[in-house]
BAGU-675084 format. One record per residue: residue number from 1; y, z, x of N, C-alpha, C, O in turn. Coordinates in steps of 0.05 Angstrom, whole numbers, m for minus. Example, Ala and Ser with C-alpha at 12.3 -4.5 7.8 and 13.67 -1.06 7.14 Angstrom:
// residues 2
> seq,n.y,n.z,n.x,ca.y,ca.z,ca.x,c.y,c.z,c.x,o.y,o.z,o.x
> 1,m114,156,264,m90,156,246,m66,156,264,m66,169,285
> 2,m45,142,257,m21,143,273,1,157,258,23,161,268
//
This chain:
// residues 279
> seq,n.y,n.z,n.x,ca.y,ca.z,ca.x,c.y,c.z,c.x,o.y,o.z,o.x
> 1,m1190,2998,m2255,m1175,3007,m2280,m1199,3018,m2300,m1219,3005,m2304
> 2,m1194,3040,m2309,m1211,3053,m2326,m1212,3046,m2358,m1233,3048,m2371
> 3,m1189,3037,m2367,m1189,3030,m2394,m1174,3007,m2398,m1155,3002,m2384
> 4,m1183,2990,m2418,m1172,2967,m2428,m1158,2966,m2454,m1138,2953,m2458
> 5,m1173,2982,m2474,m1162,2986,m2501,m1131,2991,m2501,m1123,3009,m2487
> 6,m1119,2980,m2513,m1087,2981,m2519,m1072,2978,m2497,m1049,2986,m2498
> 7,m1081,2966,m2472,m1068,2961,m2450,m1055,2936,m2454,m1064,2921,m2472
> 8,m1032,2926,m2441,m1019,2902,m2446,m1026,2882,m2422,m1022,2888,m2398
> 9,m1038,2860,m2430,m1049,2841,m2413,m1030,2816,m2415,m1025,2807,m2438
> 10,m1021,2806,m2392,m1003,2780,m2391,m1022,2759,m2377,m1033,2763,m2355
> 11,m1023,2735,m2393,m1041,2715,m2379,m1023,2688,m2382,m1013,2680,m2404
> 12,m1021,2676,m2358,m1008,2652,m2359,m1028,2628,m2359,m1051,2631,m2352
> 13,m1018,2604,m2366,m1038,2583,m2372,m1058,2593,m2392,m1082,2587,m2390
> 14,m1050,2607,m2412,m1070,2618,m2433,m1080,2599,m2453,m1100,2605,m2466
> 15,m1065,2575,m2456,m1071,2557,m2480,m1101,2544,m2480,m1111,2535,m2500
> 16,m1112,2543,m2457,m1135,2529,m2456,m1151,2539,m2428,m1141,2553,m2411
> 17,m1175,2532,m2428,m1191,2535,m2402,m1195,2565,m2395,m1197,2583,m2411
> 18,m1196,2567,m2369,m1198,2595,m2358,m1178,2616,m2372,m1187,2637,m2381
> 19,m1153,2609,m2373,m1134,2627,m2385,m1144,2635,m2412,m1145,2659,m2418
> 20,m1153,2615,m2430,m1161,2625,m2457,m1185,2641,m2457,m1189,2657,m2475
> 21,m1204,2636,m2436,m1229,2653,m2432,m1217,2681,m2426,m1226,2700,m2439
> 22,m1201,2684,m2409,m1193,2712,m2400,m1178,2725,m2425,m1181,2749,m2429
> 23,m1163,2711,m2440,m1149,2722,m2463,m1171,2733,m2483,m1170,2755,m2493
> 24,m1192,2716,m2487,m1212,2724,m2507,m1226,2749,m2499,m1231,2767,m2514
> 25,m1234,2749,m2472,m1249,2773,m2462,m1231,2797,m2464,m1241,2817,m2474
> 26,m1206,2798,m2458,m1189,2824,m2461,m1182,2830,m2489,m1181,2853,m2497
> 27,m1177,2808,m2505,m1173,2814,m2533,m1199,2827,m2546,m1196,2846,m2561
> 28,m1223,2818,m2541,m1248,2832,m2549,m1252,2860,m2540,m1266,2875,m2553
> 29,m1239,2866,m2518,m1238,2894,m2508,m1216,2911,m2518,m1212,2934,m2509
> 30,m1200,2899,m2538,m1182,2917,m2551,m1154,2919,m2540,m1138,2937,m2546
> 31,m1150,2898,m2521,m1122,2898,m2508,m1102,2888,m2524,m1107,2876,m2545
> 32,m1076,2891,m2516,m1053,2876,m2528,m1049,2853,m2509,m1053,2855,m2485
> 33,m1042,2830,m2522,m1038,2805,m2504,m1013,2792,m2507,m1002,2788,m2528
> 34,m1004,2787,m2483,m979,2767,m2479,m989,2742,m2469,m997,2742,m2445
> 35,m990,2722,m2482,m1001,2696,m2476,m979,2674,m2472,m962,2672,m2489
> 36,m981,2659,m2450,m960,2640,m2442,m971,2613,m2432,m992,2611,m2419
> 37,m958,2596,m2438,m968,2565,m2431,m943,2549,m2431,m923,2557,m2442
> 38,m945,2526,m2418,m925,2507,m2420,m931,2487,m2444,m913,2472,m2453
> 39,m954,2487,m2453,m963,2469,m2477,m960,2488,m2503,m977,2504,m2508
> 40,m939,2485,m2515,m933,2503,m2539,m953,2501,m2562,m959,2520,m2575
> 41,m963,2475,m2566,m984,2471,m2588,m1009,2484,m2582,m1021,2493,m2601
> 42,m1019,2486,m2559,m1044,2503,m2553,m1038,2529,m2552,m1057,2545,m2557
> 43,m1012,2541,m2547,m1007,2566,m2549,m1004,2575,m2579,m1011,2597,m2587
> 44,m994,2559,m2593,m989,2565,m2625,m1018,2569,m2635,m1023,2588,m2650
> 45,m1038,2552,m2628,m1065,2555,m2640,m1078,2580,m2631,m1093,2592,m2646
> 46,m1075,2588,m2606,m1087,2612,m2596,m1076,2636,m2608,m1090,2655,m2614
> 47,m1047,2634,m2611,m1033,2657,m2626,m1045,2664,m2653,m1050,2687,m2660
> 48,m1049,2642,m2667,m1062,2647,m2695,m1088,2656,m2690,m1094,2677,m2703
> 49,m1106,2647,m2675,m1130,2657,m2671,m1133,2685,m2666,m1151,2699,m2676
> 50,m1113,2695,m2649,m1115,2723,m2643,m1104,2740,m2662,m1114,2762,m2665
> 51,m1083,2732,m2679,m1073,2747,m2701,m1094,2750,m2723,m1096,2771,m2735
> 52,m1109,2728,m2727,m1129,2728,m2748,m1150,2748,m2741,m1163,2757,m2760
> 53,m1156,2756,m2717,m1178,2773,m2713,m1167,2800,m2707,m1182,2818,m2699
> 54,m1141,2805,m2710,m1127,2831,m2713,m1117,2840,m2685,m1113,2863,m2681
> 55,m1114,2820,m2665,m1103,2828,m2639,m1073,2827,m2641,m1062,2809,m2654
> 56,m1060,2847,m2629,m1033,2848,m2624,m1022,2829,m2602,m1029,2832,m2579
> 57,m1006,2809,m2609,m1002,2789,m2590,m972,2780,m2589,m959,2779,m2610
> 58,m962,2774,m2568,m937,2760,m2564,m940,2736,m2549,m950,2738,m2527
> 59,m931,2712,m2559,m931,2687,m2545,m905,2678,m2534,m884,2683,m2546
> 60,m906,2664,m2511,m878,2661,m2500,m884,2635,m2487,m901,2635,m2469
> 61,m872,2614,m2492,m872,2587,m2478,m860,2591,m2450,m837,2601,m2447
> 62,m876,2583,m2430,m865,2588,m2401,m874,2566,m2383,m897,2558,m2383
> 63,m854,2557,m2367,m863,2541,m2344,m860,2558,m2318,m839,2565,m2307
> 64,m885,2564,m2310,m888,2583,m2286,m877,2575,m2259,m875,2590,m2239
> 65,m871,2550,m2260,m858,2538,m2237,m828,2544,m2234,m814,2541,m2214
> 66,m820,2555,m2261,m790,2562,m2260,m787,2589,m2260,m794,2602,m2279
> 67,m776,2602,m2237,m773,2630,m2235,m758,2643,m2256,m763,2667,m2263
> 68,m741,2630,m2266,m722,2643,m2288,m739,2646,m2314,m736,2666,m2328
> 69,m756,2626,m2318,m775,2624,m2341,m792,2650,m2340,m792,2666,m2358
> 70,m805,2654,m2317,m822,2678,m2312,m808,2706,m2312,m820,2725,m2323
> 71,m784,2707,m2301,m767,2729,m2309,m763,2735,m2336,m764,2759,m2345
> 72,m758,2716,m2351,m755,2717,m2379,m781,2727,m2392,m780,2744,m2410
> 73,m804,2717,m2384,m830,2727,m2395,m834,2755,m2388,m847,2769,m2404
> 74,m826,2765,m2365,m828,2794,m2359,m811,2812,m2378,m820,2832,m2389
> 75,m784,2800,m2381,m767,2815,m2400,m777,2820,m2426,m776,2842,m2437
> 76,m787,2795,m2435,m796,2796,m2464,m822,2814,m2466,m827,2826,m2487
> 77,m838,2814,m2447,m862,2833,m2448,m855,2860,m2450,m868,2874,m2465
> 78,m834,2869,m2434,m827,2898,m2432,m810,2903,m2458,m812,2925,m2469
> 79,m794,2884,m2467,m780,2890,m2491,m798,2894,m2517,m792,2910,m2535
> 80,m823,2878,m2516,m838,2882,m2537,m858,2902,m2534,m865,2914,m2555
> 81,m868,2908,m2510,m892,2933,m2509,m883,2951,m2490,m896,2972,m2489
> 82,m862,2950,m2474,m854,2971,m2454,m869,2975,m2430,m865,2994,m2414
> 83,m887,2956,m2426,m906,2957,m2404,m920,2931,m2401,m923,2915,m2419
> 84,m930,2929,m2376,m952,2909,m2368,m973,2920,m2351,m967,2927,m2328
> 85,m995,2924,m2358,m1018,2937,m2343,m1033,2914,m2325,m1040,2918,m2302
> 86,m1037,2893,m2336,m1051,2870,m2322,m1036,2847,m2325,m1030,2839,m2347
> 87,m1029,2832,m2300,m1017,2805,m2302,m1038,2788,m2291,m1047,2794,m2269
> 88,m1045,2768,m2302,m1062,2746,m2295,m1048,2721,m2288,m1042,2706,m2307
> 89,m1041,2716,m2264,m1026,2691,m2257,m1047,2667,m2254,m1059,2662,m2233
> 90,m1050,2655,m2275,m1075,2638,m2276,m1064,2608,m2278,m1079,2591,m2269
> 91,m1045,2601,m2288,m1037,2572,m2295,m1043,2556,m2269,m1039,2566,m2247
> 92,m1051,2532,m2273,m1060,2515,m2253,m1062,2488,m2257,m1067,2481,m2280
> 93,m1057,2470,m2240,m1059,2439,m2243,m1073,2428,m2217,m1075,2440,m2196
> 94,m1082,2403,m2223,m1094,2388,m2202,m1084,2359,m2198,m1081,2345,m2218
> 95,m1079,2351,m2176,m1070,2321,m2173,m1092,2302,m2175,m1115,2308,m2175
> 96,m1082,2274,m2177,m1102,2255,m2171,m1115,2255,m2148,m1104,2264,m2128
> 97,m1140,2244,m2147,m1154,2245,m2123,m1148,2223,m2105,m1159,2201,m2108
> 98,m1130,2228,m2086,m1123,2207,m2068,m1121,2221,m2039,m1120,2245,m2036
> 99,m1120,2203,m2019,m1119,2213,m1991,m1094,2230,m1988,m1075,2227,m2003
> 100,m1095,2248,m1967,m1072,2267,m1962,m1049,2251,m1956,m1028,2258,m1967
> 101,m1049,2229,m1941,m1022,2215,m1933,m1011,2198,m1958,m989,2187,m1957
> 102,m1028,2197,m1980,m1020,2181,m2003,m1008,2198,m2024,m998,2188,m2044
> 103,m1007,2223,m2020,m994,2244,m2040,m964,2240,m2035,m954,2238,m2012
> 104,m951,2239,m2058,m920,2235,m2055,m906,2264,m2056,m919,2283,m2064
> 105,m882,2265,m2047,m868,2290,m2046,m868,2303,m2075,m871,2328,m2078
> 106,m865,2287,m2095,m869,2296,m2123,m895,2310,m2131,m896,2330,m2145
> 107,m916,2297,m2120,m946,2307,m2124,m946,2336,m2110,m955,2355,m2121
> 108,m935,2338,m2085,m937,2363,m2073,m920,2385,m2086,m927,2409,m2087
> 109,m897,2376,m2095,m879,2397,m2109,m891,2406,m2136,m890,2429,m2142
> 110,m903,2386,m2152,m916,2394,m2176,m938,2413,m2172,m938,2434,m2183
> 111,m957,2406,m2156,m980,2425,m2151,m973,2451,m2140,m982,2472,m2150
> 112,m957,2453,m2117,m950,2477,m2105,m932,2490,m2125,m936,2515,m2127
> 113,m914,2479,m2140,m898,2493,m2159,m914,2509,m2180,m906,2531,m2188
> 114,m933,2498,m2186,m948,2510,m2210,m968,2531,m2195,m966,2556,m2198
> 115,m986,2520,m2179,m1008,2536,m2166,m1001,2559,m2151,m1013,2581,m2153
> 116,m981,2554,m2132,m972,2575,m2115,m946,2588,m2123,m945,2612,m2122
> 117,m925,2576,m2130,m900,2586,m2136,m905,2602,m2163,m893,2623,m2167
> 118,m924,2590,m2184,m926,2605,m2204,m937,2632,m2201,m929,2651,m2215
> 119,m955,2634,m2181,m965,2662,m2177,m944,2680,m2161,m944,2704,m2165
> 120,m927,2668,m2142,m905,2684,m2131,m887,2692,m2152,m881,2716,m2154
> 121,m878,2676,m2168,m859,2682,m2190,m871,2708,m2209,m857,2727,m2216
> 122,m895,2704,m2215,m911,2727,m2230,m910,2752,m2218,m908,2772,m2230
> 123,m913,2750,m2187,m917,2775,m2174,m887,2786,m2172,m883,2810,m2178
> 124,m868,2772,m2166,m838,2779,m2163,m828,2791,m2189,m811,2809,m2189
> 125,m837,2781,m2212,m828,2790,m2238,m837,2814,m2248,m823,2831,m2260
> 126,m864,2815,m2241,m879,2836,m2255,m886,2860,m2238,m885,2883,m2247
> 127,m893,2855,m2214,m901,2880,m2197,m884,2903,m2191,m891,2926,m2189
> 128,m857,2893,m2187,m837,2919,m2182,m836,2935,m2209,m831,2959,m2208
> 129,m841,2923,m2234,m838,2939,m2257,m864,2956,m2259,m864,2979,m2268
> 130,m887,2943,m2251,m912,2958,m2254,m911,2982,m2234,m921,3004,m2241
> 131,m899,2979,m2211,m897,2998,m2192,m880,3022,m2204,m887,3046,m2204
> 132,m858,3013,m2214,m840,3033,m2225,m849,3052,m2247,m840,3074,m2251
> 133,m869,3041,m2261,m879,3054,m2284,m897,3078,m2273,m901,3098,m2287
> 134,m907,3076,m2249,m926,3096,m2239,m953,3094,m2252,m970,3111,m2246
> 135,m959,3073,m2272,m984,3074,m2285,m1003,3055,m2268,m996,3040,m2251
> 136,m1028,3061,m2278,m1051,3044,m2265,m1045,3014,m2276,m1037,3009,m2299
> 137,m1049,2996,m2257,m1045,2967,m2263,m1061,2949,m2247,m1073,2959,m2228
> 138,m1063,2924,m2253,m1075,2906,m2237,m1063,2877,m2240,m1051,2868,m2260
> 139,m1068,2862,m2216,m1057,2836,m2212,m1082,2817,m2208,m1096,2819,m2188
> 140,m1085,2800,m2225,m1107,2778,m2219,m1096,2750,m2213,m1084,2739,m2232
> 141,m1098,2739,m2193,m1087,2713,m2184,m1113,2692,m2185,m1134,2697,m2172
> 142,m1108,2669,m2200,m1129,2649,m2199,m1124,2632,m2176,m1103,2619,m2173
> 143,m1147,2630,m2158,m1148,2612,m2137,m1170,2593,m2145,m1172,2582,m2167
> 144,m1189,2590,m2125,m1210,2570,m2130,m1230,2573,m2107,m1223,2581,m2085
> 145,m1257,2565,m2112,m1273,2562,m2087,m1260,2544,m2067,m1264,2544,m2042
> 146,m1244,2526,m2079,m1227,2507,m2059,m1206,2524,m2045,m1193,2512,m2028
> 147,m1202,2548,m2049,m1186,2564,m2032,m1201,2575,m2010,m1189,2588,m1993
> 148,m1228,2571,m2009,m1242,2585,m1988,m1258,2567,m1971,m1271,2575,m1952
> 149,m1257,2539,m1978,m1272,2520,m1962,m1255,2497,m1961,m1236,2495,m1977
> 150,m1261,2477,m1943,m1248,2453,m1939,m1260,2430,m1955,m1284,2424,m1949
> 151,m1248,2416,m1974,m1264,2400,m1990,m1261,2368,m1981,m1246,2360,m1963
> 152,m1276,2353,m1995,m1270,2326,m1991,m1251,2312,m2008,m1249,2288,m2007
> 153,m1238,2327,m2022,m1216,2316,m2044,m1195,2336,m2048,m1197,2359,m2040
> 154,m1175,2326,m2062,m1156,2343,m2072,m1140,2361,m2054,m1140,2385,m2059
> 155,m1128,2351,m2034,m1113,2365,m2014,m1094,2381,m2023,m1094,2404,m2013
> 156,m1074,2374,m2042,m1052,2392,m2050,m1065,2415,m2067,m1055,2437,m2066
> 157,m1085,2410,m2081,m1098,2433,m2096,m1111,2452,m2077,m1108,2477,m2080
> 158,m1125,2441,m2056,m1139,2459,m2038,m1116,2476,m2021,m1119,2499,m2015
> 159,m1096,2463,m2015,m1076,2475,m2002,m1063,2501,m2016,m1061,2524,m2007
> 160,m1057,2491,m2039,m1044,2513,m2059,m1066,2537,m2063,m1058,2560,m2064
> 161,m1089,2531,m2064,m1109,2554,m2070,m1118,2569,m2046,m1125,2592,m2048
> 162,m1117,2556,m2020,m1119,2573,m1997,m1095,2590,m1996,m1099,2613,m1989
> 163,m1071,2583,m2002,m1048,2601,m2001,m1049,2624,m2021,m1040,2646,m2016
> 164,m1060,2618,m2047,m1064,2637,m2065,m1083,2660,m2056,m1078,2683,m2062
> 165,m1104,2654,m2042,m1121,2674,m2028,m1108,2691,m2011,m1107,2715,m2013
> 166,m1094,2676,m1989,m1078,2691,m1969,m1058,2710,m1983,m1056,2733,m1977
> 167,m1042,2699,m2002,m1022,2715,m2015,m1034,2739,m2030,m1022,2760,m2029
> 168,m1058,2735,m2042,m1070,2757,m2056,m1078,2779,m2037,m1075,2802,m2043
> 169,m1090,2771,m2013,m1101,2789,m1993,m1073,2805,m1982,m1072,2830,m1978
> 170,m1054,2791,m1979,m1028,2806,m1968,m1019,2827,m1989,m1012,2850,m1983
> 171,m1019,2818,m2012,m1010,2832,m2037,m1026,2860,m2038,m1015,2882,m2043
> 172,m1052,2856,m2033,m1070,2877,m2036,m1064,2898,m2014,m1062,2922,m2019
> 173,m1061,2887,m1988,m1057,2906,m1967,m1029,2921,m1972,m1027,2945,m1969
> 174,m1009,2904,m1979,m984,2918,m1983,m987,2941,m2006,m974,2962,m2002
> 175,m1000,2937,m2024,m1001,2957,m2045,m1022,2980,m2037,m1018,3003,m2045
> 176,m1040,2976,m2022,m1056,2996,m2010,m1041,3013,m1991,m1044,3038,m1991
> 177,m1024,3001,m1975,m1007,3017,m1955,m988,3036,m1970,m980,3057,m1960
> 178,m981,3027,m1994,m963,3044,m2012,m976,3063,m2027,m964,3078,m2041
> 179,m1005,3063,m2024,m1021,3080,m2040,m1014,3078,m2072,m1012,3097,m2087
> 180,m1012,3053,m2077,m1005,3044,m2105,m1027,3046,m2125,m1050,3044,m2117
> 181,m1021,3051,m2150,m1040,3050,m2171,m1049,3023,m2180,m1068,3019,m2195
> 182,m1032,3003,m2170,m1035,2975,m2177,m1056,2961,m2159,m1052,2961,m2134
> 183,m1076,2951,m2168,m1096,2937,m2153,m1094,2908,m2157,m1077,2898,m2172
> 184,m1113,2893,m2142,m1109,2864,m2140,m1136,2851,m2140,m1155,2860,m2127
> 185,m1136,2829,m2156,m1163,2812,m2152,m1156,2783,m2148,m1135,2774,m2158
> 186,m1172,2766,m2136,m1169,2738,m2135,m1192,2727,m2143,m1213,2733,m2132
> 187,m1190,2711,m2161,m1211,2695,m2176,m1214,2665,m2162,m1196,2648,m2163
> 188,m1237,2662,m2151,m1247,2639,m2139,m1266,2621,m2155,m1288,2618,m2145
> 189,m1262,2609,m2177,m1280,2596,m2192,m1290,2570,m2178,m1276,2557,m2162
> 190,m1316,2563,m2183,m1325,2538,m2180,m1322,2520,m2204,m1301,2519,m2217
> 191,m1342,2505,m2209,m1342,2484,m2231,m1340,2501,m2259,m1356,2517,m2266
> 192,m1318,2495,m2274,m1314,2510,m2301,m1307,2488,m2316,m1292,2471,m2309
> 193,m1322,2489,m2344,m1316,2467,m2363,m1289,2469,m2378,m1287,2478,m2401
> 194,m1269,2458,m2363,m1241,2459,m2374,m1231,2430,m2373,m1244,2412,m2362
> 195,m1205,2427,m2385,m1191,2403,m2386,m1172,2401,m2360,m1152,2386,m2361
> 196,m1177,2413,m2339,m1158,2414,m2317,m1155,2385,m2304,m1135,2380,m2291
> 197,m1176,2367,m2308,m1174,2342,m2299,m1149,2326,m2310,m1138,2308,m2298
> 198,m1143,2334,m2334,m1121,2322,m2349,m1094,2340,m2346,m1075,2338,m2362
> 199,m1093,2357,m2328,m1070,2374,m2327,m1045,2362,m2324,m1025,2376,m2326
> 200,m1042,2334,m2318,m1017,2322,m2318,m1007,2315,m2343,m985,2304,m2345
> 201,m1023,2320,m2364,m1013,2317,m2394,m987,2330,m2396,m972,2321,m2413
> 202,m978,2350,m2381,m955,2363,m2386,m939,2358,m2362,m920,2374,m2358
> 203,m942,2341,m2345,m923,2334,m2322,m904,2312,m2329,m910,2290,m2337
> 204,m881,2321,m2323,m858,2299,m2326,m863,2275,m2307,m873,2279,m2284
> 205,m856,2250,m2316,m858,2228,m2301,m887,2228,m2281,m889,2226,m2257
> 206,m906,2230,m2301,m934,2230,m2285,m940,2202,m2275,m930,2182,m2287
> 207,m956,2199,m2255,m962,2175,m2243,m979,2156,m2260,m997,2167,m2273
> 208,m978,2131,m2262,m995,2113,m2276,m1025,2113,m2261,m1029,2112,m2236
> 209,m1041,2114,m2276,m1070,2113,m2270,m1079,2085,m2261,m1078,2067,m2277
> 210,m1088,2082,m2239,m1101,2054,m2230,m1131,2057,m2239,m1141,2079,m2243
> 211,m1144,2037,m2241,m1174,2034,m2246,m1190,2054,m2229,m1207,2069,m2239
> 212,m1182,2052,m2201,m1195,2068,m2184,m1192,2099,m2192,m1212,2113,m2194
> 213,m1169,2108,m2196,m1160,2136,m2203,m1174,2143,m2231,m1184,2165,m2235
> 214,m1172,2125,m2247,m1190,2134,m2271,m1216,2137,m2268,m1226,2157,m2279
> 215,m1233,2118,m2253,m1259,2127,m2246,m1262,2151,m2232,m1281,2166,m2237
> 216,m1245,2157,m2213,m1248,2184,m2199,m1241,2208,m2219,m1253,2229,m2216
> 217,m1224,2205,m2237,m1218,2225,m2257,m1243,2229,m2275,m1250,2252,m2279
> 218,m1255,2209,m2285,m1276,2209,m2302,m1302,2222,m2288,m1318,2235,m2300
> 219,m1304,2217,m2265,m1326,2232,m2246,m1323,2258,m2244,m1342,2273,m2243
> 220,m1297,2267,m2243,m1293,2294,m2241,m1293,2309,m2266,m1300,2333,m2266
> 221,m1285,2297,m2288,m1292,2308,m2313,m1320,2312,m2319,m1327,2332,m2332
> 222,m1339,2294,m2311,m1366,2294,m2314,m1379,2318,m2299,m1397,2332,m2309
> 223,m1368,2323,m2274,m1379,2345,m2259,m1371,2371,m2272,m1389,2388,m2274
> 224,m1346,2377,m2281,m1338,2403,m2289,m1348,2405,m2317,m1351,2428,m2326
> 225,m1354,2385,m2332,m1366,2387,m2359,m1393,2404,m2357,m1401,2418,m2376
> 226,m1407,2402,m2334,m1431,2418,m2333,m1426,2444,m2321,m1446,2456,m2313
> 227,m1403,2455,m2320,m1396,2480,m2306,m1398,2501,m2326,m1405,2496,m2349
> 228,m1391,2527,m2318,m1390,2550,m2334,m1371,2548,m2357,m1350,2534,m2356
> 229,m1377,2562,m2379,m1358,2561,m2402,m1334,2582,m2395,m1340,2603,m2384
> 230,m1309,2575,m2401,m1289,2594,m2398,m1293,2622,m2405,m1286,2640,m2390
> 231,m1306,2627,m2427,m1311,2654,m2436,m1327,2669,m2418,m1325,2693,m2417
> 232,m1345,2655,m2402,m1359,2671,m2382,m1343,2680,m2358,m1349,2700,m2346
> 233,m1322,2663,m2353,m1303,2669,m2329,m1286,2693,m2340,m1281,2711,m2325
> 234,m1278,2692,m2364,m1262,2713,m2376,m1278,2743,m2373,m1266,2763,m2367
> 235,m1305,2741,m2377,m1317,2766,m2374,m1321,2776,m2347,m1323,2800,m2343
> 236,m1323,2755,m2325,m1320,2761,m2299,m1296,2774,m2291,m1296,2794,m2275
> 237,m1274,2762,m2301,m1246,2776,m2296,m1246,2804,m2307,m1240,2823,m2293
> 238,m1254,2807,m2333,m1252,2833,m2345,m1268,2854,m2328,m1259,2876,m2322
> 239,m1292,2845,m2320,m1310,2866,m2305,m1297,2872,m2278,m1297,2895,m2268
> 240,m1285,2851,m2267,m1271,2855,m2241,m1249,2874,m2241,m1245,2890,m2222
> 241,m1236,2872,m2261,m1211,2890,m2268,m1222,2918,m2271,m1214,2936,m2257
> 242,m1241,2921,m2289,m1253,2947,m2295,m1266,2961,m2270,m1266,2986,m2268
> 243,m1276,2945,m2253,m1290,2957,m2229,m1274,2951,m2203,m1285,2950,m2181
> 244,m1245,2946,m2206,m1230,2943,m2184,m1241,2927,m2159,m1240,2934,m2135
> 245,m1252,2905,m2167,m1262,2885,m2146,m1242,2864,m2139,m1228,2854,m2156
> 246,m1242,2858,m2112,m1221,2840,m2101,m1231,2813,m2107,m1221,2801,m2126
> 247,m1249,2801,m2094,m1258,2775,m2094,m1276,2770,m2119,m1296,2783,m2121
> 248,m1270,2752,m2136,m1286,2749,m2160,m1296,2720,m2162,m1282,2701,m2167
> 249,m1322,2720,m2158,m1335,2690,m2159,m1352,2683,m2185,m1365,2700,m2198
> 250,m1351,2658,m2192,m1365,2649,m2215,m1389,2637,m2203,m1408,2636,m2220
> 251,m1394,2629,m2181,m1418,2616,m2173,m1426,2627,m2146,m1421,2613,m2127
> 252,m1439,2653,m2143,m1449,2663,m2120,m1467,2647,m2104,m1468,2649,m2079
> 253,m1482,2631,m2118,m1500,2610,m2104,m1487,2591,m2086,m1501,2577,m2071
> 254,m1461,2589,m2087,m1448,2573,m2068,m1436,2587,m2045,m1418,2577,m2031
> 255,m1446,2612,m2040,m1437,2628,m2018,m1443,2612,m1991,m1428,2613,m1971
> 256,m1466,2597,m1991,m1473,2586,m1964,m1450,2564,m1957,m1446,2559,m1934
> 257,m1435,2552,m1977,m1418,2535,m1971,m1394,2547,m1957,m1384,2535,m1938
> 258,m1385,2571,m1966,m1365,2588,m1953,m1375,2596,m1927,m1360,2592,m1908
> 259,m1399,2605,m1922,m1408,2611,m1895,m1409,2587,m1877,m1404,2590,m1853
> 260,m1415,2564,m1888,m1412,2540,m1871,m1384,2538,m1860,m1380,2532,m1836
> 261,m1365,2542,m1875,m1339,2538,m1867,m1330,2560,m1844,m1319,2552,m1824
> 262,m1335,2584,m1849,m1327,2604,m1829,m1346,2602,m1804,m1337,2609,m1782
> 263,m1370,2594,m1805,m1385,2590,m1782,m1373,2567,m1763,m1372,2569,m1739
> 264,m1362,2545,m1779,m1351,2525,m1764,m1323,2533,m1749,m1317,2525,m1727
> 265,m1309,2549,m1765,m1284,2561,m1753,m1292,2580,m1727,m1279,2580,m1706
> 266,m1314,2597,m1732,m1319,2614,m1710,m1329,2598,m1682,m1324,2606,m1659
> 267,m1342,2576,m1690,m1353,2561,m1669,m1334,2538,m1657,m1341,2523,m1639
> 268,m1311,2537,m1669,m1292,2516,m1662,m1301,2487,m1669,m1292,2468,m1656
> 269,m1317,2484,m1689,m1329,2458,m1696,m1309,2445,m1715,m1289,2458,m1723
> 270,m1315,2421,m1723,m1302,2404,m1745,m1305,2416,m1771,m1327,2426,m1776
> 271,m1285,2416,m1791,m1289,2431,m1815,m1314,2420,m1832,m1319,2396,m1835
> 272,m1328,2441,m1842,m1349,2435,m1862,m1332,2421,m1887,m1309,2428,m1892
> 273,m1345,2403,m1901,m1328,2388,m1917,m1343,2380,m1942,m1349,2356,m1946
> 274,m1350,2398,m1958,m1364,2392,m1984,m1357,2415,m2006,m1357,2439,m1998
> 275,m1353,2411,m2028,m1349,2427,m2051,m1375,2436,m2059,m1376,2459,m2069
> 276,m1396,2424,m2057,m1421,2425,m2069,m1441,2441,m2053,m1442,2438,m2028
> 277,m1457,2458,m2065,m1476,2473,m2049,m1501,2456,m2038,m1509,2437,m2051
> 278,m1512,2464,m2017,m1535,2449,m2010,m1559,2454,m2029,m1561,2476,m2041
> 279,m1577,2436,m2033,m1599,2438,m2053,m1620,2460,m2042,m1640,2465,m2055
//
């Protein structure tokens, strides 16, 4: 994509973390923003910040796990601006750190509902309209480094993010075959300083934290507190869109971990099992 100024950018999960970083990067580049989040209070704060700096913005409370909500988001976007040039399917959650067999059906449905179905709903609601416009466009799907490797933890999250990577690759190939002007990127971040560890703050009937789960969550928070600032991730996404790059990485120094996984696959060995790079 050659131009960002005055283009219409839609970002889900915009109220905090990576989503907010993406919003800020595109706003600074002169885009018009459609921001959405399930957390209305954080959305209201961001809306005011953007308006105060002179950004044209529409905010829409949305549960991306609900397909009708996302269809409504698309309709409101086109009613307000008549276009969507970039859709960032970014909203995401993470479960408590338990063994795979300890996850409940509700855990799986919650994580897959937001992390995977949220991306699917965004694609279904926006891409046909973007194609029909004949304009240049871009889809950015937020996956994770956990979508490229097998981790020691967070199985539902990892499964959802592997699926988002595969979905993004399929979407890219479909659009390429159609010789479309719509391009695709998949964002695979490592440790980013966000509040995703507390993503169940918006979950209905969230599980009670045991002392062990509390310790695990606090350790996770400590790890990601040393990660990149969301604003840096926003710039990576902006540059990826401008340069039509598919895989967007925040931690290229972790490439050896990805290599370990695919080497194990090619050799038929047991899975490499760490999120952390070798020293």
